[in-house]
N, C-alpha and C positions, 0 to 999 in steps of 0.2 A: 474733163470728159475722158481724155486719153488714159488717165490713171485708173479710172473705173473699169474701162475695158481691159486693161492689162491685169488688174486684180481678178476680174472675172475669168479671164483665160488661165491665169495661174491657179485659180481655185478649181477649175475644171481639168487641170492637168492630171490629177490623180485618177480621174474618171477614164482617161485614155487607156490605162493599164487594164482596168476592169472591162472595158469594151473589147480589148484585144483578147482577153481570156474568154469572154462570152462568145466572141466570133470564132475562136479556135474550137470551142466545144460544139458550136452550131455547125461548123465546117465538117467536123468528124462525123456528126450525126447525119448530115446530108450526104456525105461520102458513102456511108453504109446504109443509106435509106432503102436501096433496092433489095439487098439481101435481108435486112431486118424486116422489111414489109413482107417479103416472100415467106419467111419462116413464121411470122405472126399469122398471116393468112392461112397457112397450112395448119397451124395449131388450131385455129378457130374452126376451119372447115372440116378437118379430118380427125383431129384428136380430142375434140370436146367430150365425146361419150366414153372415153377410155380411162383406165386407171392411171395413177401417177407413174407407175413403173413403165407402162407402155408409152405414155407421153414422153418420159425422160429418154427412153430408148430411141424413139423416132426423132425427137428433137435433136439429140446428139448426132444421129445418122444423117438427118437432113442438113444440119449445120455443116457437117463435114463435106457433104455433097456440094453444097453451095460454095464453100471455100475451094474445093477441088476444081470447080468450074470457073475459078477466078472472078467470082462475083463478090464485091466488097460487102462484108458483114461484120458486125461487132464481134470481136474475138471471143470473149467470155460473156456471151449474152445471157442474162438472167431475165426470163420472160416476165416474172412478177415485178421486178425492179424497173425494167425498161418500159413496159407497157402499162403498168399500174400507176395510179396517182397515189402517192404516199398519204395524202390527207384523206382521200376517199377510202383507202384501205383502213386507216385508223378509225374512220367513222364506222365502217363495217364491223370491225372488231369491237368497238364500243357498243354497237347494237347487237352484240352476242353472236356474230358470225365467227366460226372457228378460225383461229389464227394460223393454222397450218398452211403450208405452201399449196397443197392441192385445193383446199377450199378457196383460197385467194385466187388461184388460177381459174377456178370455176366462176367466181364472181367477175373476174376480168373478162373472161370469154363471154 
């Protein structure tokens, strides 16, 4: 019985590293949750009707303002990659939604 338990613990030893990596990623996302959520809400509430150029300008401006106020935010935040589901985006493209960044942003919003 003892040897089975030891084998099981040894077999699960490799999972420990995977859990640490997952925990580190989750910790980073939680650390930046406040700033990331703030800029996402601003994008949805204020920038939805505007062109890509205006969205990019204000997104960068607001990102800088958030950082300057020492609110934790993901440094190089890509709205589509961060807030979009890659499988859902692929499904949209497969259903003939244009694959440009602006169209994907519109679908996410």
